[in-house]
C-alpha positions as CSV (number, residue, x, y, z in Angstrom):
1,M,-2.8,-23.0,-26.6
2,K,-0.7,-24.0,-23.0
3,I,-2.9,-25.8,-20.8
4,I,-1.4,-26.2,-17.1
5,A,-2.7,-28.3,-13.9
6,V,-2.9,-26.6,-10.9
7,I,-3.7,-28.5,-7.5
8,P,-5.0,-26.7,-4.6
9,A,-3.6,-27.7,-1.3
10,R,-4.5,-26.8,2.4
11,Y,-3.3,-29.0,5.1
12,A,-6.6,-28.0,7.1
13,S,-9.7,-30.1,6.1
14,T,-12.5,-30.6,8.1
15,R,-13.4,-33.9,8.1
16,F,-9.9,-35.4,7.6
17,P,-7.1,-33.0,9.1
18,A,-3.7,-33.5,7.0
19,K,-5.2,-35.7,4.6
20,L,-2.6,-34.5,1.9
21,M,0.5,-35.6,4.0
22,Q,-1.0,-39.0,4.9
23,D,1.5,-41.7,3.8
24,L,0.2,-43.7,0.9
25,G,2.8,-46.8,0.2
26,G,5.8,-45.2,1.1
27,K,5.1,-41.4,-0.6
28,T,2.8,-38.7,0.6
29,V,-1.2,-38.3,-1.1
30,I,0.1,-34.9,-2.2
31,L,2.7,-36.3,-3.4
32,R,1.4,-39.3,-5.5
33,T,-1.3,-36.7,-6.9
34,Y,0.8,-34.3,-8.7
35,E,3.4,-37.1,-9.8
36,A,-0.3,-38.4,-11.2
37,A,-0.5,-35.1,-12.8
38,V,2.6,-34.7,-14.0
39,N,2.7,-38.9,-15.5
40,T,-0.4,-37.5,-17.8
41,N,2.0,-35.8,-20.6
42,L,-1.2,-33.9,-20.9
43,F,0.2,-30.6,-19.4
44,A,3.0,-28.1,-19.8
45,D,3.8,-27.3,-16.4
46,V,2.0,-29.0,-13.4
47,F,1.7,-27.0,-9.7
48,V,0.5,-27.4,-6.3
49,V,-0.6,-24.4,-4.7
50,T,-0.7,-24.6,-0.8
51,D,-1.5,-22.4,2.2
52,S,1.0,-24.9,4.1
53,E,5.2,-24.4,4.0
54,L,5.0,-28.7,4.9
55,I,3.3,-29.1,1.9
56,Y,5.0,-26.8,0.2
57,N,8.4,-28.3,0.9
58,E,7.0,-32.0,0.5
59,I,6.6,-30.7,-3.0
60,I,9.6,-29.0,-3.8
61,T,12.1,-31.7,-2.2
62,N,10.8,-33.7,-4.1
63,N,11.5,-31.8,-7.6
64,G,8.4,-30.2,-7.9
65,K,6.8,-26.9,-8.8
66,A,4.8,-25.6,-5.9
67,I,3.5,-21.7,-4.9
68,M,2.8,-20.8,-1.8
69,S,-0.8,-18.8,-1.5
70,I,0.1,-14.9,-0.2
71,K,-3.7,-14.7,0.8
72,E,-6.4,-16.5,2.6
73,H,-8.9,-17.9,0.2
74,E,-12.6,-19.7,0.5
75,S,-11.8,-21.9,-2.1
76,G,-10.0,-23.8,-4.6
77,S,-10.4,-21.6,-7.3
78,D,-10.1,-18.4,-5.8
79,R,-6.6,-20.3,-4.2
80,I,-5.6,-21.5,-8.0
81,A,-6.5,-17.8,-9.7
82,E,-4.0,-15.8,-7.3
83,A,-1.5,-18.4,-8.6
84,V,-2.0,-17.7,-12.0
85,E,-2.5,-14.7,-12.7
86,N,0.8,-13.3,-13.8
87,L,1.7,-16.7,-15.3
88,E,1.3,-16.6,-19.6
89,V,-1.2,-19.6,-20.3
90,D,-4.7,-20.3,-21.7
91,I,-6.2,-23.3,-20.5
92,V,-5.9,-24.4,-16.2
93,I,-7.0,-27.4,-15.6
94,N,-7.9,-27.5,-11.5
95,V,-6.7,-31.3,-10.2
96,Q,-8.1,-31.8,-6.9
97,G,-5.3,-32.7,-4.1
98,D,-6.9,-35.4,-2.5
99,E,-7.5,-37.7,-5.4
100,P,-3.7,-39.3,-6.3
101,F,-5.6,-41.6,-8.6
102,I,-5.2,-39.3,-11.9
103,N,-7.4,-41.0,-15.1
104,T,-5.6,-39.8,-18.2
105,E,-8.9,-40.1,-20.2
106,P,-11.3,-37.5,-18.8
107,L,-8.7,-35.2,-18.7
108,Q,-8.2,-35.5,-22.2
109,K,-11.9,-35.4,-22.7
110,V,-11.7,-31.7,-21.4
111,I,-9.3,-30.3,-22.6
112,E,-10.5,-31.7,-26.3
113,I,-13.8,-29.1,-25.1
114,F,-11.1,-26.2,-25.5
115,E,-9.5,-27.4,-28.7
116,N,-12.6,-28.4,-30.5
117,D,-14.1,-24.2,-29.4
118,L,-12.9,-22.3,-32.2
119,D,-15.5,-19.5,-31.1
120,K,-15.0,-19.3,-27.1
121,K,-18.4,-20.2,-26.2
122,V,-17.4,-22.3,-23.2
123,D,-16.2,-20.6,-20.0
124,L,-15.3,-23.4,-18.1
125,A,-15.7,-27.8,-18.2
126,S,-15.6,-30.1,-15.9
127,L,-17.4,-33.6,-15.9
128,M,-20.2,-35.7,-14.9
129,Y,-20.9,-38.8,-13.8
130,E,-24.2,-41.2,-14.2
131,I,-25.0,-42.1,-10.6
132,K,-28.6,-44.7,-9.9
133,D,-28.4,-45.9,-6.6
134,K,-30.8,-44.1,-4.3
135,K,-28.8,-43.4,-1.5
136,E,-25.8,-42.0,-3.6
137,I,-28.4,-39.7,-5.3
138,E,-29.7,-38.2,-2.4
139,N,-26.0,-38.3,-0.5
140,P,-25.6,-34.4,-0.2
141,N,-21.9,-35.3,-0.2
142,N,-22.8,-36.1,-3.5
143,V,-22.8,-32.9,-5.7
144,K,-25.8,-33.2,-8.3
145,V,-25.7,-31.8,-11.9
146,I,-28.5,-31.0,-14.6
147,V,-27.7,-30.1,-18.4
148,D,-29.5,-28.4,-21.4
149,Q,-29.2,-30.2,-24.8
150,Q,-25.7,-29.3,-25.1
151,N,-24.5,-30.6,-22.6
152,F,-23.7,-27.1,-20.7
153,A,-24.6,-26.5,-17.0
154,L,-28.3,-25.7,-15.8
155,Y,-27.6,-25.9,-12.4
156,F,-25.5,-28.2,-9.6
157,S,-27.1,-29.0,-6.2
158,R,-26.6,-30.6,-3.2
159,S,-30.1,-31.6,-3.7
160,V,-31.8,-34.4,-5.4
161,I,-32.2,-32.4,-9.3
162,P,-34.1,-32.7,-10.7
163,Y,-37.0,-33.6,-8.3
164,P,-38.7,-37.0,-9.0
165,R,-42.6,-35.8,-9.0
166,E,-43.0,-38.4,-12.1
167,E,-40.2,-41.5,-12.3
168,N,-40.5,-43.2,-15.4
169,V,-40.0,-40.4,-17.8
170,G,-36.0,-41.4,-18.6
171,V,-34.1,-39.3,-15.9
172,R,-30.5,-39.9,-15.4
173,Y,-29.1,-38.7,-12.3
174,M,-25.5,-36.9,-12.8
175,K,-22.7,-36.7,-10.1
176,H,-20.8,-33.6,-11.0
177,I,-16.3,-34.7,-10.3
178,G,-14.6,-31.7,-9.3
179,I,-11.5,-31.5,-11.6
180,Y,-12.4,-28.3,-13.9
181,A,-10.6,-26.6,-16.9
182,F,-10.9,-22.8,-17.1
183,R,-10.0,-20.4,-18.9
184,K,-7.8,-17.6,-17.5
185,E,-10.2,-14.9,-18.1
186,A,-12.7,-16.7,-16.4
187,L,-11.1,-18.0,-13.3
188,L,-9.9,-14.5,-12.7
189,D,-13.5,-13.2,-13.1
190,F,-14.2,-15.7,-10.5
191,Y,-11.7,-14.1,-8.4
192,R,-12.7,-11.0,-8.3
193,L,-16.3,-11.3,-8.0
194,P,-18.1,-11.3,-4.9
195,M,-19.6,-15.2,-3.5
196,L,-23.8,-14.5,-4.4
197,A,-26.5,-16.3,-2.7
198,L,-26.9,-19.2,-4.2
199,E,-23.3,-20.6,-3.7
200,A,-23.1,-19.0,-0.1
201,S,-26.5,-21.4,0.6
202,E,-25.0,-24.6,-1.0
203,K,-21.7,-23.9,-0.5
204,L,-20.6,-24.7,-3.9
205,E,-18.3,-22.4,-6.1
206,Q,-19.6,-23.6,-9.2
207,L,-22.6,-21.9,-8.6
208,R,-21.1,-18.1,-8.5
209,Y,-19.7,-18.7,-12.4
210,L,-23.2,-19.7,-13.3
211,E,-24.7,-17.0,-11.2
212,Y,-22.4,-14.5,-13.4
213,G,-23.3,-15.5,-16.7
214,K,-20.5,-18.1,-17.5
215,R,-21.0,-21.1,-19.8
216,I,-20.0,-24.5,-18.1
217,R,-19.3,-27.6,-20.7
218,M,-20.0,-30.3,-19.0
219,V,-18.3,-33.9,-20.4
220,E,-19.6,-37.4,-19.5
221,T,-17.6,-39.9,-18.4
222,T,-17.8,-44.0,-16.3
223,H,-14.4,-42.9,-14.5
224,A,-15.9,-42.4,-11.2
225,S,-12.7,-40.7,-9.6
226,I,-11.6,-41.9,-6.1
227,G,-10.6,-39.3,-3.4
228,I,-9.8,-39.5,0.0
229,D,-11.8,-37.7,2.3
230,T,-11.5,-40.2,5.2
231,L,-9.4,-42.4,6.9
232,E,-11.8,-45.2,5.4
233,D,-10.8,-43.5,2.4
234,L,-7.0,-43.6,2.8
235,E,-7.3,-46.9,3.7
236,K,-8.6,-48.3,0.0
237,A,-6.4,-46.0,-1.4
238,R,-3.9,-48.3,0.3
239,Q,-4.7,-51.2,-0.3
240,I,-5.5,-50.3,-4.2
241,I,-1.8,-49.0,-4.3
242,S,-0.4,-52.7,-2.6
243,N,-2.0,-54.9,-5.5
């Protein structure tokens, strides 16, 4: 089973333009993310796929592997699907370009889902992390997920799910961490299928998979991701690097 990592990397960002090219301890954010993915030693190959010549050149000139997107894309999954369509791979791991502090353990867990899925019942695997703070739970920037008894995703939402009409029933609130592992076939299906109403409403691409009947197996982790979405996040990341 050939497993690769692909890092979708847009230059433009609504909240923090050009964040991937910001300096982080002497290297750009995107280069640190790429090198961290390579250094896990979990993947047969690691690629950055981008619409930006700046990002492309940043990776290539530092002896990395990068692919230029041909088309405009609305989602990271679309960008990755175009890049891997003609590659001989079985499993594709989507690593976020703005998360340079990659932890090997949760990535290993999503890979194991497919290694143990002999009947190929899983189309995607992803990560979730328990959150308990009320403000975190209510924050629409924190995507929540609810799962069935086998940890297959039932729904993702920016809203509070489940709604706490009865608070003393042992409900746990799980934040979705945006690292995905795809079977190549599921990824290409996503690429070819049109967006439907739930995805359009919530602006969550994972809902397209659910709307078309794909099965997403969630894996709980205790490792919260550290993403760089704002200038404040970048300053925190710089402090981590310098220590």
